[in-house]
N, C-alpha and C positions, 0 to 999 in steps of 0.2 A: 438417467444418474446425473446430477451435480457433480461438476467438476471445476475448480479454479485451482487454477498452475500459474505458480511463480518463478519468474526468471530472473535474473540481470545482476543477482546479488554475487559478492567476491569483496578479495582484498585491495584496499585502494589506502592510499597515502592521505593523511590529514590535508583540506583544501583541493582535496580531486571531486572529481565526480562518479557519480553510477546513477543509471536507467534503471529500474525494474516495473517491471510489465507481468501481469496478471493476462492468461486466458481465461476466458468463461465459458461453459456451456452446461448444457442441461435445464435452465431456466429462464423465465423472461426477462433477459440482461434490463431492457432500457426501462422497467419496471421500478429496479433497486435501485437504492444508494448503494453506492461505493467507496468501499474506504481501504486503507492502509493501516495496521497496525505495529506495534513492536512491541517488543518486552526482551529486555537484558536480562542477565542471572541475577537472582537474588532481586527483580524487580517484577512490580505486577504489568500486564501488559496494559500499552495506552493509545491511546487515537495518534497518530502523526497528521492524516488527512482524510475528508471525505468529497467524494463529490456526488450531487444527488441527484436521483433520475431526471431533474430539472436543469441541473450545471451548476447550483450554486457550490462555492467548494466553501471548505473549515478549515483551517490548519491549525494544530496545536504553537503555542507561543513559541516553542523553541525551536521551530520549523522555518517557521512566518520568513518569507524572503531568501529563503535559501531552496525550500521543495518548493515543487508544483505539480499537483496532479492532472490525471486529463482521464477523459472516456471517451471511446470510440464505440458507439453500437453498433455499427456495420459491423465492424470484426469484432465485438463483444470484450474487448479486453479495456483494461485500465491499466495508466503508468504512473509512474512515482520517479520525477526526474528531480536527483538529489545532487546539489551544489553545494561549493565552501564545506565538503563533510568535517565534519569535528570528529576525535575519539567517545565523546559521550552518545555517537550517534549510533556506534556498535551494538549491533543487537539482532536476531530472527526478525524478519517483517513478512507479516502475513497479511492475505489479502481477504477481503472481506464482504460478504454482499448480505444487505438486508433489506427485506421487505417489510416494515412494520403490522400494515392491516392485517395479512394471513400469520405473522409472528414464525415468518422465514428469516432464517440466523445461517450462514455458508461460512466455513472457512477455509482458505488453502493450508498445504501443508507446511509453508514455510519456506525462507528463504537466508540465509548468514550474510549481513553487509558487516565487516570487520574494517576499521578505519585504524590505522596504525602506522607508524613509521619504521 
């Protein structure tokens, strides 16, 4: 059974930091590209950051220099360190696992991040 379980969301003041974690199970983690997406009310889900199976990282322009994605294949986890948070970062953040050759695409249940004073 595939599971992606996010943790670490919450309420933080502008300028603060949060660290999101995603624990994966039920699939060959090291083969998959892992990503974090977010969706704010009224908006489409958008890519925040992605780390490929080989370690290459990709970031949305809006988070470059503030967010860092990392993966630990031994622990089967992917993390998102978020610094200098802004109110516009407020959204539900979702963990994603994707393996294109087999058309596999898995999602976590999401974790709320709210940036507000």
